[in-house]
FINULO-566264 format. One line per field, with one value per residue (C-alpha): residue number from 1; x, y, z. Coordinates in steps of 0.001 Angstrom, whole numbers, padded with zeros to 6 digits. Layout:
// residues N
seq c(NUM_...)
u c(X_...)
v c(Y_...)
w c(Z_...)
//
This chain:
// residues 288
seq c(1_2_3_4_5_6_7_8_9_10_11_12_13_14_15_16_17_18_19_20_21_22_23_24_25_26_27_28_29_30_31_32_33_34_35_36_37_38_39_40_41_42_43_44_45_46_47_48_49_50_51_52_53_54_55_56_57_58_59_60_61_62_63_64_65_66_67_68_69_70_71_72_73_74_75_76_77_78_79_80_81_82_83_84_85_86_87_88_89_90_91_92_93_94_95_96_97_98_99_100_101_102_103_104_105_106_107_108_109_110_111_112_113_114_115_116_117_118_119_120_121_122_123_124_125_126_127_128_129_130_131_132_133_134_135_136_137_138_139_140_141_142_143_144_145_146_147_148_149_150_151_152_153_154_155_156_157_158_159_160_161_162_163_164_165_166_167_168_169_170_171_172_173_174_175_176_177_178_179_180_181_182_183_184_185_186_187_188_189_190_191_192_193_194_195_196_197_198_199_200_201_202_203_204_205_206_207_208_209_210_211_212_213_214_215_216_217_218_219_220_221_222_223_224_225_226_227_228_229_230_231_232_233_234_235_236_237_238_239_240_241_242_243_244_245_246_247_248_249_250_251_252_253_254_255_256_257_258_259_260_261_262_263_264_265_266_267_268_269_270_271_272_273_274_275_276_277_278_279_280_281_282_283_284_285_286_287_288)
u c(000000_001322_000139_001938_003497_005260_007199_010573_010592_012257_009758_012483_011906_008998_009129_006677_005896_004207_003354_006629_008218_010354_010527_011240_012697_011764_012933_009856_010872_011862_009754_012756_013452_016449_016801_015014_015388_015152_015019_011398_010133_006548_004380_005406_002286_003716_006713_007730_010691_012406_011969_015512_014966_017999_016134_013112_011023_008914_006270_005508_003331_006432_005758_008961_009771_012900_014985_016912_019533_017729_020937_022684_019567_021256_019387_020236_018260_015212_012724_010841_008091_004746_003093_001194_001415_002275_-000034_001277_004591_005688_008598_007985_008487_011929_012911_013740_010765_008777_005136_003650_000164_-000503_-003045_-002013_-004288_-001384_000437_004143_006628_010275_013556_015136_018715_018718_015827_014416_010723_009751_006178_003119_-000252_-003209_-006921_-008140_-010142_-009166_-006460_-004796_-004787_-003397_-001242_000208_002023_000602_002739_004166_004926_002978_000029_-000669_-003896_-004881_-007611_-008835_-011018_-012977_-014578_-012956_-010284_-008149_-005943_-002921_-000463_003078_004816_002528_001188_-002281_-005464_-006663_-009995_-011873_-013674_-016727_-018934_-017850_-020118_-017332_-013544_-011376_-008675_-006877_-006282_-004363_-003762_-004181_-000877_-001752_-002730_-006186_-008174_-008156_-009427_-010435_-011417_-013542_-015063_-018416_-017407_-017171_-014433_-014920_-013338_-012893_-011855_-008597_-009109_-012755_-013056_-016280_-017266_-017044_-018387_-018730_-017639_-019486_-018851_-016871_-018850_-016662_-014175_-012039_-008505_-006427_-007165_-005214_-007737_-007176_-008674_-008277_-010843_-011760_-013992_-010646_-010827_-008899_-011008_-010023_-012133_-012703_-012474_-014219_-017387_-017051_-017709_-016031_-013663_-012695_-012370_-009218_-009670_-007088_-006321_-007783_-008177_-008379_-006344_-004558_-002452_-002386_-000215_000429_003992_005560_004924_001328_001761_001620_-000241_001167_-001104_-000480_-002946_-003780_-003399_000364_001074_002109_000650_001881_-000720_-000536_-002620_-003454_-004449_-005531_-004217_-001989_001718_003058_002665_005541_005731_008271_006727_006822_003785_000421)
v c(000000_003438_005894_009124_010593_013892_015608_017161_020990_020745_018112_015634_013101_011511_010282_007653_006273_002951_-000142_-002016_000404_002127_005425_005077_007714_007636_009424_011371_011250_007617_006165_004201_003540_005603_004290_002908_004521_002014_002580_002794_-000287_000093_001718_005108_007268_010608_011955_015511_017148_020179_023398_023073_019406_018274_016514_014298_014005_010928_010090_006526_004064_003426_006811_008407_011149_010623_013144_011866_013164_013127_012576_009853_008334_008346_008969_012379_012058_010568_012795_011184_012638_011417_008624_007184_006780_009843_010483_013720_015608_018735_021159_024858_027091_028168_024571_025361_023613_020418_020020_016617_015308_012119_009685_011002_014008_016494_018588_019010_021578_020571_022357_020740_021616_020296_017839_019258_019688_023379_023032_020815_022145_020592_021010_018249_015526_012761_011706_014540_013157_016068_019150_021880_025198_028290_029588_032357_029877_031834_029470_025754_024104_020712_018229_015676_012682_014992_016373_019806_021871_024056_027042_027708_030562_029210_031790_031507_027996_029320_028241_030949_029384_026150_025500_023298_021984_018447_015722_013134_012778_015376_013383_016066_019829_022186_025930_027569_028896_032457_031326_032888_029672_026229_023108_020045_016467_014300_010904_012628_012324_016099_018610_021990_025339_027814_031442_031226_034636_034520_030744_030852_028095_029257_026165_022411_020213_016928_014139_011373_008308_007451_008899_011778_010982_013656_017077_019750_021037_017490_014846_011122_008849_005343_005256_004576_007807_011067_014143_017612_020569_024176_026009_029114_027341_024261_022104_018808_019123_015500_012130_010036_006290_003519_002694_-000560_000528_003620_006627_007698_010613_012997_015971_018322_018712_022128_023282_022034_019849_016460_014712_011910_009531_006758_003987_000990_-001047_-000733_001490_005079_006610_009640_011584_014363_017243_018496_016447_014461_010967_008339_008751_005760_003491_003145_-000219_-001473_-001476_-004963_-004892_-003885)
w c(000000_-000978_001643_000732_-002421_-003054_-005811_-005023_-005357_-008786_-009944_-010893_-008118_-006318_-002724_-001522_001912_002387_004313_003699_006237_003561_001720_-001963_-004274_-007956_-011080_-012219_-015892_-016331_-013524_-012315_-008636_-007461_-003921_-000892_002546_005367_009108_010214_012031_010826_008154_006718_006564_005435_003490_002598_000858_002401_000357_-001033_-001890_000107_002913_003367_006520_007229_009816_010813_012652_014807_016540_015183_012713_010654_008758_005722_003313_-000041_-002034_-000048_001503_004896_008129_009616_012834_014503_016352_019208_021368_020062_022024_019068_015289_013179_010253_008801_008625_006772_006582_007151_004067_005363_006150_009774_011379_011020_012012_012825_013556_015502_016893_020318_019441_019422_016850_017490_016204_015834_015154_012083_013054_016608_016309_019530_020247_020149_021371_021433_020268_022045_021447_019155_020887_018456_015967_014034_010507_008478_009166_006960_007266_005585_002671_004898_007695_010299_010672_010807_009710_011125_010285_012795_013456_015786_012549_012943_011220_013452_012702_014920_015349_014945_017162_020180_019610_020332_018606_016202_015280_014746_011452_011754_008988_008165_009508_009764_010145_008373_006603_004565_004796_002529_002191_-001208_-002673_-001593_001912_001662_001446_003034_001312_003332_002545_004779_005477_004778_001067_000554_-000131_001495_000672_003539_003956_005946_007578_008606_008884_006895_004510_000882_-000837_-000663_-003583_-003945_-006409_-004726_-003759_-000778_001724_000428_001614_-000073_-001562_-003427_-006012_-007160_-004860_-004297_-002725_-001654_-004746_-006560_-008581_-008790_-009430_-010633_-009566_-010599_-007282_-008630_-009690_-007504_-010547_-011336_-014311_-014817_-013122_-013657_-013381_-013252_-009629_-008348_-004716_-002471_-003649_-000462_-001695_-004665_-005578_-008474_-009713_-008941_-012530_-012438_-015519_-013804_-011012_-008881_-006983_-004468_-003791_-001655_-004848_-004265_-007277_-007857_-010985_-012886_-014863_-017421_-016045_-019557_-021477_-018456_-019098_-017475_-018262_-016370_-013362_-010891_-009180_-006697_-003256_-001854_000433_-000947)
//
């Protein structure tokens, strides 16, 4: 099972995290496996490149966060402090911090140089499934199994506001590139678009038949499809079909020309965003 996929900042590589306890690096042009990073003792739920592309952070079922050298594949350090599995990790825009969300209901901020815990943000009453920094690095958005989305101030660690509107678990949250909007995906099968300043719901996008696991104007779901949306009108543009099981993670390439998706069918698929068609399927994970 491929749980998380991400393009490198230059779009030349793809990192994937999965249920064989490894992180795999792929060449985005050829589709060939570059290397496999090993060290986690259980499933890897989340992977993210640093802004300069030199490091990779991973979050795992083994309750640890690991920082890797993206060139050599060597482990730089292991960050420990969560008491349960880690579902989501991300670098700050300046690369100096890491944010993590866990089943222990907390969000933690880490210093990437020292590996030390900066602070723990508490307020969710259930698993924190998804976390992300705002583009300016001043805020964090979190999505939880408590059905809420929360906005946090990075400097103070204080809760800014709670966004409520989903009727089930919030499995994915993402800021828009300008930081003015937040998009969320939920087990209620909807994608919601929010005003990041006021916290008000802008619109709800409906079209998936099952749980929405990942959103980024492109969404993946347990209905095995990837859907592209027009965020102005809220209308569905197109549905991409090919995966044989739940689509756990989707992301646009930095130039917006490609889409990468990871699925429970054990494959990573690379799609052309326009025309919207499958380019290739990357296979090499040993445990689906």
